[in-house]
PDB file of N, CA, C and O in Angstrom, chain B, residues numbered from 101:
ATOM      1  N   MET B 101      20.597  15.134  -5.775  1.00  0.00           N
ATOM      2  CA  MET B 101      20.593  14.130  -5.013  1.00  0.00           C
ATOM      3  C   MET B 101      19.799  13.031  -5.284  1.00  0.00           C
ATOM      4  O   MET B 101      20.050  11.935  -4.783  1.00  0.00           O
ATOM      5  N   ALA B 102      18.827  13.226  -6.058  1.00  0.00           N
ATOM      6  CA  ALA B 102      17.708  12.372  -6.635  1.00  0.00           C
ATOM      7  C   ALA B 102      18.769  11.756  -7.913  1.00  0.00           C
ATOM      8  O   ALA B 102      18.979  10.545  -7.975  1.00  0.00           O
ATOM      9  N   ASN B 103      19.276  12.529  -8.711  1.00  0.00           N
ATOM     10  CA  ASN B 103      19.807  11.810  -9.491  1.00  0.00           C
ATOM     11  C   ASN B 103      21.152  10.773  -9.371  1.00  0.00           C
ATOM     12  O   ASN B 103      21.673  10.007 -10.181  1.00  0.00           O
ATOM     13  N   LEU B 104      21.488  11.168  -7.803  1.00  0.00           N
ATOM     14  CA  LEU B 104      22.444  10.504  -7.342  1.00  0.00           C
ATOM     15  C   LEU B 104      21.974   8.765  -7.080  1.00  0.00           C
ATOM     16  O   LEU B 104      22.630   7.784  -7.430  1.00  0.00           O
ATOM     17  N   TYR B 105      20.718   8.776  -6.401  1.00  0.00           N
ATOM     18  CA  TYR B 105      20.171   7.723  -6.049  1.00  0.00           C
ATOM     19  C   TYR B 105      19.046   7.202  -7.015  1.00  0.00           C
ATOM     20  O   TYR B 105      18.159   6.443  -6.622  1.00  0.00           O
ATOM     21  N   GLY B 106      19.154   7.711  -8.443  1.00  0.00           N
ATOM     22  CA  GLY B 106      18.178   7.084  -9.313  1.00  0.00           C
ATOM     23  C   GLY B 106      17.046   7.273  -9.413  1.00  0.00           C
ATOM     24  O   GLY B 106      16.351   6.471 -10.037  1.00  0.00           O
ATOM     25  N   VAL B 107      16.573   8.270  -8.893  1.00  0.00           N
ATOM     26  CA  VAL B 107      15.285   8.670  -8.760  1.00  0.00           C
ATOM     27  C   VAL B 107      14.660   9.923  -9.099  1.00  0.00           C
ATOM     28  O   VAL B 107      15.510  10.813  -9.140  1.00  0.00           O
ATOM     29  N   GLU B 108      13.355  10.380  -9.387  1.00  0.00           N
ATOM     30  CA  GLU B 108      12.951  11.608  -9.880  1.00  0.00           C
ATOM     31  C   GLU B 108      13.063  12.605  -8.743  1.00  0.00           C
ATOM     32  O   GLU B 108      12.899  12.209  -7.589  1.00  0.00           O
ATOM     33  N   THR B 109      13.321  13.818  -8.991  1.00  0.00           N
ATOM     34  CA  THR B 109      13.146  14.606  -7.697  1.00  0.00           C
ATOM     35  C   THR B 109      11.901  14.688  -7.153  1.00  0.00           C
ATOM     36  O   THR B 109      11.708  14.654  -5.938  1.00  0.00           O
ATOM     37  N   ARG B 110      11.069  14.791  -7.947  1.00  0.00           N
ATOM     38  CA  ARG B 110       9.593  14.769  -7.153  1.00  0.00           C
ATOM     39  C   ARG B 110       9.523  13.369  -6.282  1.00  0.00           C
ATOM     40  O   ARG B 110       8.885  13.397  -5.230  1.00  0.00           O
ATOM     41  N   HIS B 111      10.058  12.350  -6.629  1.00  0.00           N
ATOM     42  CA  HIS B 111      10.169  10.891  -5.712  1.00  0.00           C
ATOM     43  C   HIS B 111      10.668  11.244  -4.451  1.00  0.00           C
ATOM     44  O   HIS B 111      10.074  11.098  -3.383  1.00  0.00           O
ATOM     45  N   LEU B 112      12.083  11.840  -4.667  1.00  0.00           N
ATOM     46  CA  LEU B 112      12.597  12.238  -3.590  1.00  0.00           C
ATOM     47  C   LEU B 112      11.757  13.204  -2.339  1.00  0.00           C
ATOM     48  O   LEU B 112      11.601  13.005  -1.135  1.00  0.00           O
ATOM     49  N   ASN B 113      11.370  14.186  -3.146  1.00  0.00           N
ATOM     50  CA  ASN B 113      10.535  15.252  -2.202  1.00  0.00           C
ATOM     51  C   ASN B 113       9.381  14.487  -1.573  1.00  0.00           C
ATOM     52  O   ASN B 113       8.927  14.650  -0.440  1.00  0.00           O
ATOM     53  N   GLN B 114       9.034  13.726  -2.391  1.00  0.00           N
ATOM     54  CA  GLN B 114       7.348  13.163  -1.656  1.00  0.00           C
ATOM     55  C   GLN B 114       7.780  11.922  -0.591  1.00  0.00           C
ATOM     56  O   GLN B 114       7.014  11.650   0.334  1.00  0.00           O
ATOM     57  N   ALA B 115       9.256  11.065  -0.799  1.00  0.00           N
ATOM     58  CA  ALA B 115       9.604  10.235   0.237  1.00  0.00           C
ATOM     59  C   ALA B 115       9.969  10.981   1.687  1.00  0.00           C
ATOM     60  O   ALA B 115       9.841  10.487   2.807  1.00  0.00           O
ATOM     61  N   ILE B 116      10.482  12.370   1.330  1.00  0.00           N
ATOM     62  CA  ILE B 116      10.890  13.042   2.561  1.00  0.00           C
ATOM     63  C   ILE B 116      10.027  13.752   3.274  1.00  0.00           C
ATOM     64  O   ILE B 116      10.198  14.017   4.464  1.00  0.00           O
ATOM     65  N   LYS B 117       8.786  14.199   2.414  1.00  0.00           N
ATOM     66  CA  LYS B 117       7.758  14.738   3.410  1.00  0.00           C
ATOM     67  C   LYS B 117       6.645  13.821   3.736  1.00  0.00           C
ATOM     68  O   LYS B 117       5.572  14.256   4.155  1.00  0.00           O
ATOM     69  N   ARG B 118       6.934  12.237   3.505  1.00  0.00           N
ATOM     70  CA  ARG B 118       6.096  11.433   3.887  1.00  0.00           C
ATOM     71  C   ARG B 118       6.812  10.902   5.407  1.00  0.00           C
ATOM     72  O   ARG B 118       6.097  10.386   6.266  1.00  0.00           O
ATOM     73  N   ASN B 119       8.169  11.081   5.596  1.00  0.00           N
ATOM     74  CA  ASN B 119       9.198  10.712   6.825  1.00  0.00           C
ATOM     75  C   ASN B 119       9.476  11.807   7.276  1.00  0.00           C
ATOM     76  O   ASN B 119      10.688  11.975   7.145  1.00  0.00           O
ATOM     77  N   PRO B 120       8.931  12.775   7.809  1.00  0.00           N
ATOM     78  CA  PRO B 120       9.619  14.068   8.354  1.00  0.00           C
ATOM     79  C   PRO B 120      10.230  13.942   9.640  1.00  0.00           C
ATOM     80  O   PRO B 120      11.185  14.675   9.897  1.00  0.00           O
ATOM     81  N   ASP B 121       9.874  13.230  10.373  1.00  0.00           N
ATOM     82  CA  ASP B 121      10.416  12.481  11.713  1.00  0.00           C
ATOM     83  C   ASP B 121      11.819  12.191  11.603  1.00  0.00           C
ATOM     84  O   ASP B 121      12.650  12.599  12.415  1.00  0.00           O
ATOM     85  N   ARG B 122      12.153  11.294  10.324  1.00  0.00           N
ATOM     86  CA  ARG B 122      13.798  11.128  10.148  1.00  0.00           C
ATOM     87  C   ARG B 122      14.462  12.131   9.508  1.00  0.00           C
ATOM     88  O   ARG B 122      15.497  11.804   8.928  1.00  0.00           O
ATOM     89  N   PHE B 123      14.080  13.419   9.465  1.00  0.00           N
ATOM     90  CA  PHE B 123      14.931  14.439   9.036  1.00  0.00           C
ATOM     91  C   PHE B 123      14.770  15.429  10.079  1.00  0.00           C
ATOM     92  O   PHE B 123      13.976  16.352   9.899  1.00  0.00           O
ATOM     93  N   PRO B 124      15.482  15.332  11.219  1.00  0.00           N
ATOM     94  CA  PRO B 124      15.435  16.514  12.095  1.00  0.00           C
ATOM     95  C   PRO B 124      16.241  17.800  11.510  1.00  0.00           C
ATOM     96  O   PRO B 124      16.699  17.769  10.368  1.00  0.00           O
ATOM     97  N   PRO B 125      16.380  18.873  12.314  1.00  0.00           N
ATOM     98  CA  PRO B 125      17.207  19.993  11.812  1.00  0.00           C
ATOM     99  C   PRO B 125      18.637  19.675  11.595  1.00  0.00           C
ATOM    100  O   PRO B 125      19.236  20.385  10.786  1.00  0.00           O
ATOM    101  N   ASP B 126      19.280  18.718  12.191  1.00  0.00           N
ATOM    102  CA  ASP B 126      20.601  18.550  12.196  1.00  0.00           C
ATOM    103  C   ASP B 126      20.780  17.479  11.025  1.00  0.00           C
ATOM    104  O   ASP B 126      21.938  17.116  10.818  1.00  0.00           O
ATOM    105  N   PHE B 127      19.781  16.937  10.244  1.00  0.00           N
ATOM    106  CA  PHE B 127      20.002  16.305   9.123  1.00  0.00           C
ATOM    107  C   PHE B 127      19.703  17.112   7.771  1.00  0.00           C
ATOM    108  O   PHE B 127      20.419  17.062   6.771  1.00  0.00           O
ATOM    109  N   MET B 128      18.600  17.819   7.897  1.00  0.00           N
ATOM    110  CA  MET B 128      18.172  18.537   6.768  1.00  0.00           C
ATOM    111  C   MET B 128      17.610  20.037   7.010  1.00  0.00           C
ATOM    112  O   MET B 128      17.173  20.202   8.149  1.00  0.00           O
ATOM    113  N   PHE B 129      17.555  20.921   6.336  1.00  0.00           N
ATOM    114  CA  PHE B 129      17.319  22.401   6.762  1.00  0.00           C
ATOM    115  C   PHE B 129      17.027  22.938   5.219  1.00  0.00           C
ATOM    116  O   PHE B 129      17.315  22.364   4.169  1.00  0.00           O
ATOM    117  N   GLN B 130      16.471  24.011   5.376  1.00  0.00           N
ATOM    118  CA  GLN B 130      16.037  24.856   4.140  1.00  0.00           C
ATOM    119  C   GLN B 130      17.106  26.214   4.280  1.00  0.00           C
ATOM    120  O   GLN B 130      17.262  27.010   5.207  1.00  0.00           O
ATOM    121  N   LEU B 131      17.645  26.123   3.174  1.00  0.00           N
ATOM    122  CA  LEU B 131      18.289  27.781   2.945  1.00  0.00           C
ATOM    123  C   LEU B 131      17.640  28.880   3.081  1.00  0.00           C
ATOM    124  O   LEU B 131      16.412  28.798   3.037  1.00  0.00           O
ATOM    125  N   SER B 132      18.348  30.384   3.308  1.00  0.00           N
ATOM    126  CA  SER B 132      17.773  31.380   3.669  1.00  0.00           C
ATOM    127  C   SER B 132      17.385  31.794   2.076  1.00  0.00           C
ATOM    128  O   SER B 132      17.513  30.965   1.175  1.00  0.00           O
ATOM    129  N   SER B 133      16.957  32.997   1.857  1.00  0.00           N
ATOM    130  CA  SER B 133      16.826  33.724   0.843  1.00  0.00           C
ATOM    131  C   SER B 133      17.985  34.248   0.216  1.00  0.00           C
ATOM    132  O   SER B 133      18.193  34.280  -0.997  1.00  0.00           O
ATOM    133  N   GLU B 134      18.907  34.757   1.341  1.00  0.00           N
ATOM    134  CA  GLU B 134      20.346  35.349   0.780  1.00  0.00           C
ATOM    135  C   GLU B 134      21.034  34.120   0.407  1.00  0.00           C
ATOM    136  O   GLU B 134      21.677  34.212  -0.639  1.00  0.00           O
ATOM    137  N   GLU B 135      21.065  32.867   1.063  1.00  0.00           N
ATOM    138  CA  GLU B 135      21.770  31.838   0.628  1.00  0.00           C
ATOM    139  C   GLU B 135      21.507  31.385  -0.274  1.00  0.00           C
ATOM    140  O   GLU B 135      22.521  31.126  -0.922  1.00  0.00           O
ATOM    141  N   THR B 136      20.397  31.031  -0.875  1.00  0.00           N
ATOM    142  CA  THR B 136      19.842  30.732  -2.161  1.00  0.00           C
ATOM    143  C   THR B 136      20.302  31.575  -3.422  1.00  0.00           C
ATOM    144  O   THR B 136      20.715  31.080  -4.471  1.00  0.00           O
ATOM    145  N   GLU B 137      20.145  33.139  -3.112  1.00  0.00           N
ATOM    146  CA  GLU B 137      20.769  33.834  -3.969  1.00  0.00           C
ATOM    147  C   GLU B 137      22.161  33.728  -4.526  1.00  0.00           C
ATOM    148  O   GLU B 137      22.539  33.725  -5.697  1.00  0.00           O
ATOM    149  N   ASN B 138      22.861  33.639  -3.350  1.00  0.00           N
ATOM    150  CA  ASN B 138      24.289  33.316  -3.221  1.00  0.00           C
ATOM    151  C   ASN B 138      24.508  31.976  -4.173  1.00  0.00           C
ATOM    152  O   ASN B 138      24.990  32.051  -5.303  1.00  0.00           O
ATOM    153  N   LEU B 139      24.185  31.039  -3.700  1.00  0.00           N
ATOM    154  CA  LEU B 139      24.243  29.752  -4.744  1.00  0.00           C
ATOM    155  C   LEU B 139      23.847  29.890  -6.085  1.00  0.00           C
ATOM    156  O   LEU B 139      24.403  29.294  -7.008  1.00  0.00           O
ATOM    157  N   LYS B 140      22.825  30.721  -6.225  1.00  0.00           N
ATOM    158  CA  LYS B 140      22.444  30.901  -7.798  1.00  0.00           C
ATOM    159  C   LYS B 140      23.781  31.735  -8.395  1.00  0.00           C
ATOM    160  O   LYS B 140      24.367  31.282  -9.378  1.00  0.00           O
ATOM    161  N   SER B 141      24.155  32.769  -7.855  1.00  0.00           N
ATOM    162  CA  SER B 141      24.993  33.482  -8.483  1.00  0.00           C
ATOM    163  C   SER B 141      26.476  32.846  -8.625  1.00  0.00           C
ATOM    164  O   SER B 141      27.391  33.313  -9.303  1.00  0.00           O
ATOM    165  N   GLN B 142      26.507  31.691  -7.840  1.00  0.00           N
ATOM    166  CA  GLN B 142      27.750  30.958  -8.129  1.00  0.00           C
ATOM    167  C   GLN B 142      27.628  30.124  -9.184  1.00  0.00           C
ATOM    168  O   GLN B 142      28.597  29.877  -9.902  1.00  0.00           O
ATOM    169  N   PHE B 143      26.598  29.678  -9.361  1.00  0.00           N
ATOM    170  CA  PHE B 143      26.271  28.525 -10.588  1.00  0.00           C
ATOM    171  C   PHE B 143      25.491  29.437 -11.690  1.00  0.00           C
ATOM    172  O   PHE B 143      24.921  28.817 -12.588  1.00  0.00           O
ATOM    173  N   VAL B 144      25.417  30.874 -11.694  1.00  0.00           N
ATOM    174  CA  VAL B 144      24.998  31.587 -12.973  1.00  0.00           C
ATOM    175  C   VAL B 144      23.683  31.034 -13.481  1.00  0.00           C
ATOM    176  O   VAL B 144      23.475  30.694 -14.646  1.00  0.00           O
ATOM    177  N   THR B 145      22.668  30.972 -12.306  1.00  0.00           N
ATOM    178  CA  THR B 145      21.590  30.406 -12.788  1.00  0.00           C
ATOM    179  C   THR B 145      20.208  31.309 -13.238  1.00  0.00           C
ATOM    180  O   THR B 145      20.173  32.379 -12.632  1.00  0.00           O
ATOM    181  N   SER B 146      19.528  31.184 -13.796  1.00  0.00           N
ATOM    182  CA  SER B 146      18.656  31.847 -14.668  1.00  0.00           C
ATOM    183  C   SER B 146      17.649  32.288 -13.485  1.00  0.00           C
ATOM    184  O   SER B 146      17.246  31.531 -12.602  1.00  0.00           O
ATOM    185  N   SER B 147      17.296  33.746 -13.639  1.00  0.00           N
ATOM    186  CA  SER B 147      16.593  34.165 -12.580  1.00  0.00           C
ATOM    187  C   SER B 147      14.958  34.035 -12.729  1.00  0.00           C
ATOM    188  O   SER B 147      14.178  34.201 -11.791  1.00  0.00           O
ATOM    189  N   TRP B 148      14.633  33.751 -13.903  1.00  0.00           N
ATOM    190  CA  TRP B 148      13.002  33.425 -14.171  1.00  0.00           C
ATOM    191  C   TRP B 148      12.854  31.892 -14.400  1.00  0.00           C
ATOM    192  O   TRP B 148      13.584  31.167 -15.077  1.00  0.00           O
ATOM    193  N   GLY B 149      11.674  31.541 -13.639  1.00  0.00           N
ATOM    194  CA  GLY B 149      11.286  30.261 -13.921  1.00  0.00           C
ATOM    195  C   GLY B 149      11.814  29.571 -12.604  1.00  0.00           C
ATOM    196  O   GLY B 149      12.202  30.304 -11.694  1.00  0.00           O
ATOM    197  N   GLY B 150      11.849  28.278 -12.460  1.00  0.00           N
ATOM    198  CA  GLY B 150      12.464  27.575 -11.220  1.00  0.00           C
ATOM    199  C   GLY B 150      11.441  27.356 -10.260  1.00  0.00           C
ATOM    200  O   GLY B 150      10.251  27.107 -10.454  1.00  0.00           O
ATOM    201  N   ARG B 151      12.185  27.509  -8.997  1.00  0.00           N
ATOM    202  CA  ARG B 151      11.609  26.815  -7.864  1.00  0.00           C
ATOM    203  C   ARG B 151      10.544  27.899  -7.376  1.00  0.00           C
ATOM    204  O   ARG B 151      10.722  29.085  -7.653  1.00  0.00           O
ATOM    205  N   ARG B 152       9.472  27.487  -6.669  1.00  0.00           N
ATOM    206  CA  ARG B 152       8.853  28.575  -5.788  1.00  0.00           C
ATOM    207  C   ARG B 152       9.222  28.706  -4.568  1.00  0.00           C
ATOM    208  O   ARG B 152       9.084  29.764  -3.954  1.00  0.00           O
ATOM    209  N   THR B 153       9.759  27.601  -4.050  1.00  0.00           N
ATOM    210  CA  THR B 153      10.086  27.484  -2.836  1.00  0.00           C
ATOM    211  C   THR B 153      11.798  27.617  -2.255  1.00  0.00           C
ATOM    212  O   THR B 153      12.644  27.355  -3.111  1.00  0.00           O
ATOM    213  N   LEU B 154      12.233  27.950  -1.064  1.00  0.00           N
ATOM    214  CA  LEU B 154      13.519  27.935  -0.878  1.00  0.00           C
ATOM    215  C   LEU B 154      14.149  26.460  -0.598  1.00  0.00           C
ATOM    216  O   LEU B 154      13.640  25.771   0.286  1.00  0.00           O
ATOM    217  N   PRO B 155      15.031  26.073  -1.197  1.00  0.00           N
ATOM    218  CA  PRO B 155      15.362  24.418  -1.546  1.00  0.00           C
ATOM    219  C   PRO B 155      15.878  24.026   0.131  1.00  0.00           C
ATOM    220  O   PRO B 155      16.189  24.807   1.030  1.00  0.00           O
ATOM    221  N   ASP B 156      15.835  22.750   0.135  1.00  0.00           N
ATOM    222  CA  ASP B 156      16.074  22.080   1.262  1.00  0.00           C
ATOM    223  C   ASP B 156      17.462  21.622   1.118  1.00  0.00           C
ATOM    224  O   ASP B 156      17.766  21.280  -0.025  1.00  0.00           O
ATOM    225  N   VAL B 157      18.318  21.544   1.963  1.00  0.00           N
ATOM    226  CA  VAL B 157      19.509  20.874   1.912  1.00  0.00           C
ATOM    227  C   VAL B 157      19.949  20.057   2.643  1.00  0.00           C
ATOM    228  O   VAL B 157      19.568  20.367   3.772  1.00  0.00           O
ATOM    229  N   PHE B 158      20.804  18.780   2.693  1.00  0.00           N
ATOM    230  CA  PHE B 158      21.002  17.529   3.636  1.00  0.00           C
ATOM    231  C   PHE B 158      22.451  17.748   3.918  1.00  0.00           C
ATOM    232  O   PHE B 158      23.359  17.989   3.122  1.00  0.00           O
ATOM    233  N   THR B 159      22.485  17.597   5.386  1.00  0.00           N
ATOM    234  CA  THR B 159      23.793  17.280   5.973  1.00  0.00           C
ATOM    235  C   THR B 159      24.396  15.895   5.797  1.00  0.00           C
ATOM    236  O   THR B 159      23.538  15.063   5.503  1.00  0.00           O
ATOM    237  N   GLU B 160      25.613  15.420   5.893  1.00  0.00           N
ATOM    238  CA  GLU B 160      25.895  14.013   5.676  1.00  0.00           C
ATOM    239  C   GLU B 160      24.866  12.918   6.015  1.00  0.00           C
ATOM    240  O   GLU B 160      24.423  12.061   5.251  1.00  0.00           O
ATOM    241  N   HIS B 161      24.619  13.090   7.117  1.00  0.00           N
ATOM    242  CA  HIS B 161      23.455  11.894   7.999  1.00  0.00           C
ATOM    243  C   HIS B 161      22.199  12.156   7.027  1.00  0.00           C
ATOM    244  O   HIS B 161      21.608  11.174   6.577  1.00  0.00           O
ATOM    245  N   GLY B 162      21.793  13.402   6.705  1.00  0.00           N
ATOM    246  CA  GLY B 162      20.778  13.267   5.877  1.00  0.00           C
ATOM    247  C   GLY B 162      20.822  12.991   4.584  1.00  0.00           C
ATOM    248  O   GLY B 162      19.732  13.008   4.013  1.00  0.00           O
ATOM    249  N   THR B 163      21.924  12.698   3.842  1.00  0.00           N
ATOM    250  CA  THR B 163      22.088  11.739   2.823  1.00  0.00           C
ATOM    251  C   THR B 163      21.663  10.554   2.884  1.00  0.00           C
ATOM    252  O   THR B 163      20.919   9.949   2.112  1.00  0.00           O
ATOM    253  N   ILE B 164      22.335  10.120   4.167  1.00  0.00           N
ATOM    254  CA  ILE B 164      22.104   8.601   4.448  1.00  0.00           C
ATOM    255  C   ILE B 164      20.640   8.380   4.583  1.00  0.00           C
ATOM    256  O   ILE B 164      20.154   7.333   4.154  1.00  0.00           O
ATOM    257  N   MET B 165      19.865   9.333   5.175  1.00  0.00           N
ATOM    258  CA  MET B 165      18.982   9.015   5.962  1.00  0.00           C
ATOM    259  C   MET B 165      17.756   9.168   4.548  1.00  0.00           C
ATOM    260  O   MET B 165      16.748   8.461   4.545  1.00  0.00           O
ATOM    261  N   ALA B 166      17.996  10.014   3.604  1.00  0.00           N
ATOM    262  CA  ALA B 166      17.134  10.038   2.412  1.00  0.00           C
ATOM    263  C   ALA B 166      17.326   8.736   1.708  1.00  0.00           C
ATOM    264  O   ALA B 166      16.295   8.148   1.383  1.00  0.00           O
ATOM    265  N   ALA B 167      18.628   8.115   1.379  1.00  0.00           N
ATOM    266  CA  ALA B 167      18.513   6.654   1.129  1.00  0.00           C
ATOM    267  C   ALA B 167      17.703   5.693   1.626  1.00  0.00           C
ATOM    268  O   ALA B 167      17.073   4.860   0.974  1.00  0.00           O
ATOM    269  N   SER B 168      17.735   5.826   2.764  1.00  0.00           N
ATOM    270  CA  SER B 168      16.846   4.634   3.897  1.00  0.00           C
ATOM    271  C   SER B 168      15.418   4.929   3.371  1.00  0.00           C
ATOM    272  O   SER B 168      14.755   3.904   3.213  1.00  0.00           O
ATOM    273  N   VAL B 169      14.803   6.064   3.068  1.00  0.00           N
ATOM    274  CA  VAL B 169      13.202   6.201   2.803  1.00  0.00           C
ATOM    275  C   VAL B 169      13.285   6.151   1.180  1.00  0.00           C
ATOM    276  O   VAL B 169      12.161   6.399   0.742  1.00  0.00           O
ATOM    277  N   LEU B 170      13.982   5.978   0.396  1.00  0.00           N
ATOM    278  CA  LEU B 170      13.922   5.577  -1.085  1.00  0.00           C
ATOM    279  C   LEU B 170      13.989   4.007  -1.362  1.00  0.00           C
ATOM    280  O   LEU B 170      14.537   3.198  -0.613  1.00  0.00           O
ATOM    281  N   ASN B 171      13.305   3.692  -2.629  1.00  0.00           N
ATOM    282  CA  ASN B 171      13.234   2.436  -2.956  1.00  0.00           C
ATOM    283  C   ASN B 171      13.671   2.440  -4.200  1.00  0.00           C
ATOM    284  O   ASN B 171      12.825   2.451  -5.094  1.00  0.00           O
ATOM    285  N   SER B 172      15.161   2.434  -4.559  1.00  0.00           N
ATOM    286  CA  SER B 172      15.794   2.553  -5.495  1.00  0.00           C
ATOM    287  C   SER B 172      17.224   1.428  -5.491  1.00  0.00           C
ATOM    288  O   SER B 172      17.801   1.157  -4.438  1.00  0.00           O
ATOM    289  N   THR B 173      17.633   0.881  -6.782  1.00  0.00           N
ATOM    290  CA  THR B 173      18.656   0.036  -6.487  1.00  0.00           C
ATOM    291  C   THR B 173      19.939   1.092  -5.766  1.00  0.00           C
ATOM    292  O   THR B 173      20.512   0.798  -4.717  1.00  0.00           O
ATOM    293  N   GLN B 174      20.189   2.182  -6.467  1.00  0.00           N
ATOM    294  CA  GLN B 174      21.282   2.736  -5.943  1.00  0.00           C
ATOM    295  C   GLN B 174      21.385   3.382  -4.519  1.00  0.00           C
ATOM    296  O   GLN B 174      22.441   3.614  -3.929  1.00  0.00           O
ATOM    297  N   ALA B 175      19.837   3.692  -3.959  1.00  0.00           N
ATOM    298  CA  ALA B 175      19.769   4.147  -2.778  1.00  0.00           C
ATOM    299  C   ALA B 175      20.017   2.980  -1.778  1.00  0.00           C
ATOM    300  O   ALA B 175      20.686   3.123  -0.754  1.00  0.00           O
ATOM    301  N   VAL B 176      19.479   1.920  -2.119  1.00  0.00           N
ATOM    302  CA  VAL B 176      19.802   0.664  -1.102  1.00  0.00           C
ATOM    303  C   VAL B 176      21.157   0.189  -1.382  1.00  0.00           C
ATOM    304  O   VAL B 176      21.464  -0.657  -0.541  1.00  0.00           O
ATOM    305  N   GLU B 177      21.979   0.374  -2.132  1.00  0.00           N
ATOM    306  CA  GLU B 177      23.294   0.326  -2.001  1.00  0.00           C
ATOM    307  C   GLU B 177      24.044   0.838  -1.405  1.00  0.00           C
ATOM    308  O   GLU B 177      24.808   0.271  -0.624  1.00  0.00           O
ATOM    309  N   MET B 178      23.997   2.342  -1.686  1.00  0.00           N
ATOM    310  CA  MET B 178      24.485   3.628  -0.937  1.00  0.00           C
ATOM    311  C   MET B 178      24.032   3.340   0.625  1.00  0.00           C
ATOM    312  O   MET B 178      24.894   3.401   1.502  1.00  0.00           O
ATOM    313  N   SER B 179      22.785   3.052   0.928  1.00  0.00           N
ATOM    314  CA  SER B 179      22.485   3.148   2.146  1.00  0.00           C
ATOM    315  C   SER B 179      23.081   1.764   3.423  1.00  0.00           C
ATOM    316  O   SER B 179      23.047   1.720   4.653  1.00  0.00           O
ATOM    317  N   ILE B 180      23.526   0.906   2.482  1.00  0.00           N
ATOM    318  CA  ILE B 180      24.187  -0.262   2.873  1.00  0.00           C
ATOM    319  C   ILE B 180      25.965   0.090   3.377  1.00  0.00           C
ATOM    320  O   ILE B 180      26.523  -0.498   4.303  1.00  0.00           O
ATOM    321  N   TYR B 181      26.553   1.071   2.591  1.00  0.00           N
ATOM    322  CA  TYR B 181      28.070   1.470   3.277  1.00  0.00           C
ATOM    323  C   TYR B 181      27.653   2.418   4.267  1.00  0.00           C
ATOM    324  O   TYR B 181      28.486   2.955   4.998  1.00  0.00           O
TER     325      TYR B 181
END
C-alpha cells in the first residue's frame, strides 16, 4: 500500500501509529500467525529474515483513511475520489 501511495513503508507505518483513533478494528486489523503463514505460502516467501511482527491489513475504508493521514501527491489524489 505504501508503494501505491508513493511513500516508504516506514512512513506509512509512522502515520498510522500517530493516528490510531482513525483506524478502528473494522478499518484495520492484524493477521493471525496462521493467516500470515498461509499468505506467505501462497506467495512462496522466504522463511528467514523479514518481519518481526504480524502484518496489519486494511479494509477498503482503511485504505482510504490511510490516504487521508499521508502527505503524498498520490495519497491526496486517491483520497479525493
